[in-house]
C-alpha atoms as an extended CHARMM CRD file, in Angstrom:
* protein
*
       141  EXT
         1         1  MET       CA            -89.1350000000      -33.1620000000       97.5340000000  PROA      1               0.0000000000
         2         2  VAL       CA            -91.8440000000      -33.8880000000       94.9570000000  PROA      2               0.0000000000
         3         3  VAL       CA            -94.8020000000      -35.8930000000       96.1450000000  PROA      3               0.0000000000
         4         4  ALA       CA            -96.9290000000      -37.5440000000       93.4670000000  PROA      4               0.0000000000
         5         5  ALA       CA           -100.4260000000      -36.1260000000       93.2660000000  PROA      5               0.0000000000
         6         6  SER       CA           -103.3340000000      -38.4420000000       93.8950000000  PROA      6               0.0000000000
         7         7  PRO       CA           -105.9880000000      -39.0440000000       91.2150000000  PROA      7               0.0000000000
         8         8  ALA       CA           -108.3140000000      -36.7340000000       93.1730000000  PROA      8               0.0000000000
         9         9  GLU       CA           -105.7140000000      -33.9540000000       93.1820000000  PROA      9               0.0000000000
        10        10  THR       CA           -105.0580000000      -34.4870000000       89.4890000000  PROA      10              0.0000000000
        11        11  PHE       CA           -108.7890000000      -34.3920000000       88.7510000000  PROA      11              0.0000000000
        12        12  SER       CA           -109.1440000000      -31.1850000000       90.7880000000  PROA      12              0.0000000000
        13        13  ALA       CA           -106.2180000000      -29.3830000000       89.1690000000  PROA      13              0.0000000000
        14        14  VAL       CA           -107.2840000000      -30.3840000000       85.6620000000  PROA      14              0.0000000000
        15        15  GLY       CA           -110.9220000000      -29.5300000000       86.3580000000  PROA      15              0.0000000000
        16        16  VAL       CA           -110.1640000000      -26.0390000000       87.6540000000  PROA      16              0.0000000000
        17        17  ALA       CA           -107.8540000000      -25.3470000000       84.7220000000  PROA      17              0.0000000000
        18        18  LEU       CA           -110.4200000000      -26.5850000000       82.1880000000  PROA      18              0.0000000000
        19        19  TYR       CA           -113.2050000000      -24.5290000000       83.7570000000  PROA      19              0.0000000000
        20        20  ALA       CA           -111.1830000000      -21.3250000000       83.4930000000  PROA      20              0.0000000000
        21        21  VAL       CA           -109.7850000000      -21.9080000000       80.0060000000  PROA      21              0.0000000000
        22        22  HSD       CA           -113.2200000000      -22.9190000000       78.7230000000  PROA      22              0.0000000000
        23        23  ALA       CA           -114.5610000000      -19.4330000000       79.3830000000  PROA      23              0.0000000000
        24        24  VAL       CA           -111.5640000000      -17.7960000000       77.7290000000  PROA      24              0.0000000000
        25        25  ALA       CA           -111.4640000000      -20.0820000000       74.6860000000  PROA      25              0.0000000000
        26        26  ASP       CA           -115.2180000000      -20.1090000000       74.1210000000  PROA      26              0.0000000000
        27        27  HSD       CA           -115.6320000000      -16.3320000000       74.3720000000  PROA      27              0.0000000000
        28        28  TRP       CA           -112.3170000000      -14.5370000000       73.8200000000  PROA      28              0.0000000000
        29        29  VAL       CA           -110.4850000000      -16.8830000000       71.4660000000  PROA      29              0.0000000000
        30        30  GLN       CA           -113.4640000000      -17.7350000000       69.2670000000  PROA      30              0.0000000000
        31        31  THR       CA           -113.8040000000      -15.2270000000       66.4440000000  PROA      31              0.0000000000
        32        32  ASN       CA           -117.0280000000      -13.4550000000       65.5980000000  PROA      32              0.0000000000
        33        33  GLY       CA           -117.0750000000      -15.2150000000       62.2270000000  PROA      33              0.0000000000
        34        34  GLN       CA           -116.7920000000      -18.6020000000       63.8840000000  PROA      34              0.0000000000
        35        35  ALA       CA           -119.5270000000      -17.7500000000       66.3620000000  PROA      35              0.0000000000
        36        36  THR       CA           -121.9470000000      -16.4990000000       63.7260000000  PROA      36              0.0000000000
        37        37  ARG       CA           -121.3290000000      -19.2110000000       61.1200000000  PROA      37              0.0000000000
        38        38  LYS       CA           -120.6240000000      -22.4140000000       63.0760000000  PROA      38              0.0000000000
        39        39  GLY       CA           -124.2830000000      -23.4070000000       63.2370000000  PROA      39              0.0000000000
        40        40  ARG       CA           -125.0060000000      -23.0280000000       59.5360000000  PROA      40              0.0000000000
        41        41  ARG       CA           -126.0100000000      -26.1990000000       57.7300000000  PROA      41              0.0000000000
        42        42  ALA       CA           -123.5010000000      -25.6940000000       54.9570000000  PROA      42              0.0000000000
        43        43  PRO       CA           -119.7910000000      -26.3320000000       54.4450000000  PROA      43              0.0000000000
        44        44  GLU       CA           -119.0140000000      -22.8840000000       55.8430000000  PROA      44              0.0000000000
        45        45  GLY       CA           -120.7180000000      -23.8900000000       59.0990000000  PROA      45              0.0000000000
        46        46  VAL       CA           -118.6410000000      -27.0390000000       59.3560000000  PROA      46              0.0000000000
        47        47  GLN       CA           -115.4560000000      -25.0870000000       58.6060000000  PROA      47              0.0000000000
        48        48  ALA       CA           -116.2740000000      -22.3650000000       61.1390000000  PROA      48              0.0000000000
        49        49  CYS       CA           -117.0660000000      -24.8950000000       63.8330000000  PROA      49              0.0000000000
        50        50  LEU       CA           -113.9470000000      -26.9380000000       63.1090000000  PROA      50              0.0000000000
        51        51  ALA       CA           -111.8170000000      -23.7860000000       63.2960000000  PROA      51              0.0000000000
        52        52  HSD       CA           -113.3940000000      -22.8310000000       66.6190000000  PROA      52              0.0000000000
        53        53  VAL       CA           -112.9660000000      -26.3170000000       68.0670000000  PROA      53              0.0000000000
        54        54  ALA       CA           -109.3420000000      -26.3920000000       66.8820000000  PROA      54              0.0000000000
        55        55  THR       CA           -108.4430000000      -23.1770000000       68.7260000000  PROA      55              0.0000000000
        56        56  TYR       CA           -110.5620000000      -24.2350000000       71.7130000000  PROA      56              0.0000000000
        57        57  THR       CA           -108.7160000000      -27.5610000000       71.8620000000  PROA      57              0.0000000000
        58        58  LEU       CA           -105.3250000000      -25.8630000000       71.5670000000  PROA      58              0.0000000000
        59        59  ALA       CA           -106.2890000000      -23.7940000000       74.5980000000  PROA      59              0.0000000000
        60        60  THR       CA           -107.5680000000      -26.7320000000       76.6650000000  PROA      60              0.0000000000
        61        61  ALA       CA           -104.6430000000      -28.9710000000       75.7080000000  PROA      61              0.0000000000
        62        62  GLY       CA           -102.2290000000      -26.1690000000       76.4870000000  PROA      62              0.0000000000
        63        63  ILE       CA           -103.5800000000      -25.4960000000       79.9550000000  PROA      63              0.0000000000
        64        64  VAL       CA           -103.8010000000      -29.1830000000       80.8440000000  PROA      64              0.0000000000
        65        65  ALA       CA           -100.2170000000      -29.6730000000       79.6450000000  PROA      65              0.0000000000
        66        66  LEU       CA            -99.1300000000      -26.6700000000       81.6990000000  PROA      66              0.0000000000
        67        67  VAL       CA           -100.6970000000      -27.8990000000       84.9550000000  PROA      67              0.0000000000
        68        68  TRP       CA            -99.4050000000      -31.4070000000       84.1930000000  PROA      68              0.0000000000
        69        69  ILE       CA            -95.8420000000      -30.0730000000       83.9960000000  PROA      69              0.0000000000
        70        70  VAL       CA            -95.9550000000      -27.3720000000       86.6780000000  PROA      70              0.0000000000
        71        71  PHE       CA            -97.5700000000      -29.6090000000       89.2830000000  PROA      71              0.0000000000
        72        72  ALA       CA            -95.8520000000      -32.8330000000       88.1390000000  PROA      72              0.0000000000
        73        73  LEU       CA            -99.2290000000      -34.5400000000       87.8170000000  PROA      73              0.0000000000
        74        74  PRO       CA            -99.3270000000      -38.2750000000       87.1800000000  PROA      74              0.0000000000
        75        75  ILE       CA           -101.2680000000      -37.9770000000       83.9160000000  PROA      75              0.0000000000
        76        76  ASN       CA           -100.9830000000      -40.8360000000       81.4730000000  PROA      76              0.0000000000
        77        77  PRO       CA           -100.5410000000      -39.5780000000       77.8930000000  PROA      77              0.0000000000
        78        78  ALA       CA           -103.5040000000      -41.7740000000       76.8970000000  PROA      78              0.0000000000
        79        79  GLY       CA           -105.6500000000      -39.9950000000       79.4960000000  PROA      79              0.0000000000
        80        80  PHE       CA           -104.5120000000      -36.6230000000       78.1920000000  PROA      80              0.0000000000
        81        81  VAL       CA           -105.4040000000      -37.5700000000       74.6110000000  PROA      81              0.0000000000
        82        82  ALA       CA           -108.7030000000      -39.2000000000       75.6120000000  PROA      82              0.0000000000
        83        83  GLY       CA           -109.7250000000      -36.1070000000       77.5410000000  PROA      83              0.0000000000
        84        84  GLN       CA           -108.9500000000      -33.8130000000       74.6310000000  PROA      84              0.0000000000
        85        85  VAL       CA           -110.7850000000      -36.0460000000       72.1360000000  PROA      85              0.0000000000
        86        86  ILE       CA           -113.8620000000      -36.1410000000       74.3820000000  PROA      86              0.0000000000
        87        87  SER       CA           -113.7180000000      -32.3720000000       74.8310000000  PROA      87              0.0000000000
        88        88  ALA       CA           -113.3030000000      -31.6010000000       71.1320000000  PROA      88              0.0000000000
        89        89  GLY       CA           -115.9650000000      -34.0710000000       69.9980000000  PROA      89              0.0000000000
        90        90  THR       CA           -118.6380000000      -32.9790000000       72.4400000000  PROA      90              0.0000000000
        91        91  HSD       CA           -117.8290000000      -29.3180000000       71.8760000000  PROA      91              0.0000000000
        92        92  TYR       CA           -118.1890000000      -29.6660000000       68.1090000000  PROA      92              0.0000000000
        93        93  TRP       CA           -121.4570000000      -31.6000000000       68.4890000000  PROA      93              0.0000000000
        94        94  ALA       CA           -123.0990000000      -28.8910000000       70.5820000000  PROA      94              0.0000000000
        95        95  ASP       CA           -121.6460000000      -25.9410000000       68.6970000000  PROA      95              0.0000000000
        96        96  ARG       CA           -123.1690000000      -27.0210000000       65.4050000000  PROA      96              0.0000000000
        97        97  ARG       CA           -126.3150000000      -25.7830000000       67.2200000000  PROA      97              0.0000000000
        98        98  TYR       CA           -128.9780000000      -27.9430000000       65.5850000000  PROA      98              0.0000000000
        99        99  PRO       CA           -127.9240000000      -31.1110000000       67.4920000000  PROA      99              0.0000000000
       100       100  LEU       CA           -128.3020000000      -29.2790000000       70.8060000000  PROA      100             0.0000000000
       101       101  ALA       CA           -131.6590000000      -27.8370000000       69.7010000000  PROA      101             0.0000000000
       102       102  TRP       CA           -132.7270000000      -31.3820000000       68.8040000000  PROA      102             0.0000000000
       103       103  LEU       CA           -131.6480000000      -32.6750000000       72.2270000000  PROA      103             0.0000000000
       104       104  ALA       CA           -133.5300000000      -29.8540000000       73.9530000000  PROA      104             0.0000000000
       105       105  ARG       CA           -136.6470000000      -30.8370000000       72.0230000000  PROA      105             0.0000000000
       106       106  VAL       CA           -136.2200000000      -34.5480000000       72.8370000000  PROA      106             0.0000000000
       107       107  VAL       CA           -135.8620000000      -33.9460000000       76.5830000000  PROA      107             0.0000000000
       108       108  GLY       CA           -138.6890000000      -31.4000000000       76.7910000000  PROA      108             0.0000000000
       109       109  LYS       CA           -136.5130000000      -28.2760000000       77.0170000000  PROA      109             0.0000000000
       110       110  GLU       CA           -137.5610000000      -26.7780000000       73.6570000000  PROA      110             0.0000000000
       111       111  ASP       CA           -139.3260000000      -23.7870000000       75.2480000000  PROA      111             0.0000000000
       112       112  TYR       CA           -136.3740000000      -23.1440000000       77.5470000000  PROA      112             0.0000000000
       113       113  TYR       CA           -133.9580000000      -23.4340000000       74.6120000000  PROA      113             0.0000000000
       114       114  ALA       CA           -136.0310000000      -20.8780000000       72.6690000000  PROA      114             0.0000000000
       115       115  SER       CA           -136.3230000000      -18.4500000000       75.6130000000  PROA      115             0.0000000000
       116       116  PRO       CA           -133.9660000000      -15.4510000000       75.8640000000  PROA      116             0.0000000000
       117       117  GLY       CA           -130.5790000000      -16.8130000000       76.8690000000  PROA      117             0.0000000000
       118       118  GLY       CA           -131.8500000000      -20.3960000000       76.9790000000  PROA      118             0.0000000000
       119       119  ALA       CA           -129.8060000000      -21.7220000000       74.0630000000  PROA      119             0.0000000000
       120       120  TYR       CA           -126.6630000000      -20.1370000000       75.4820000000  PROA      120             0.0000000000
       121       121  GLN       CA           -127.2880000000      -21.5320000000       78.9810000000  PROA      121             0.0000000000
       122       122  LEU       CA           -127.9410000000      -25.0380000000       77.6940000000  PROA      122             0.0000000000
       123       123  ASP       CA           -124.8460000000      -24.7970000000       75.4710000000  PROA      123             0.0000000000
       124       124  GLN       CA           -122.6200000000      -23.7220000000       78.3510000000  PROA      124             0.0000000000
       125       125  SER       CA           -124.0160000000      -26.3040000000       80.7660000000  PROA      125             0.0000000000
       126       126  TRP       CA           -123.4480000000      -28.9900000000       78.1040000000  PROA      126             0.0000000000
       127       127  HSD       CA           -119.8090000000      -27.9360000000       77.7790000000  PROA      127             0.0000000000
       128       128  LEU       CA           -119.2140000000      -27.7380000000       81.5260000000  PROA      128             0.0000000000
       129       129  GLY       CA           -120.8320000000      -31.1140000000       82.1280000000  PROA      129             0.0000000000
       130       130  TRP       CA           -118.5260000000      -32.6930000000       79.5730000000  PROA      130             0.0000000000
       131       131  LEU       CA           -115.4910000000      -30.9250000000       81.0500000000  PROA      131             0.0000000000
       132       132  LEU       CA           -116.2500000000      -32.8370000000       84.2540000000  PROA      132             0.0000000000
       133       133  VAL       CA           -116.0180000000      -36.0630000000       82.2330000000  PROA      133             0.0000000000
       134       134  VAL       CA           -112.8300000000      -34.7830000000       80.5820000000  PROA      134             0.0000000000
       135       135  ALA       CA           -111.2310000000      -34.1150000000       83.9690000000  PROA      135             0.0000000000
       136       136  PHE       CA           -112.1200000000      -37.6430000000       85.1140000000  PROA      136             0.0000000000
       137       137  ALA       CA           -110.7730000000      -39.1970000000       81.9120000000  PROA      137             0.0000000000
       138       138  THR       CA           -107.5650000000      -37.1820000000       82.0830000000  PROA      138             0.0000000000
       139       139  ALA       CA           -106.9560000000      -38.1210000000       85.7060000000  PROA      139             0.0000000000
       140       140  LEU       CA           -107.9790000000      -41.7720000000       85.5740000000  PROA      140             0.0000000000
       141       141  ILE       CA           -107.0870000000      -43.2640000000       82.1880000000  PROA      141             0.0000000000
């Protein structure tokens, strides 16, 4: 007997899956060339970031599709697509680096951003915060 998951259960399953695959896709799947060039203010930076976001999105879409199927989650295809678009767009924005540095400056976190590990921590917290939104969108749209 299959019982339909509630929106809260769908949100939880998607959120856990996104959290785990984020770490894998952002660190193991991303190539060194993508990581070192994606912030450059030149066409090669755009290309590197787009390539990274493409593989990242394949990973997130794949894991969400897998939990959707395995757990028979009541995900609307529009919610799936919306979640992936939000994830890809916000990931690209932050990974170009200078937009996130600008935001850190605007909100008074410039010194923290410039401190050892600060840029990385703000980058990762940005991504994780948006994955929360992605899980909501996927479960509720």
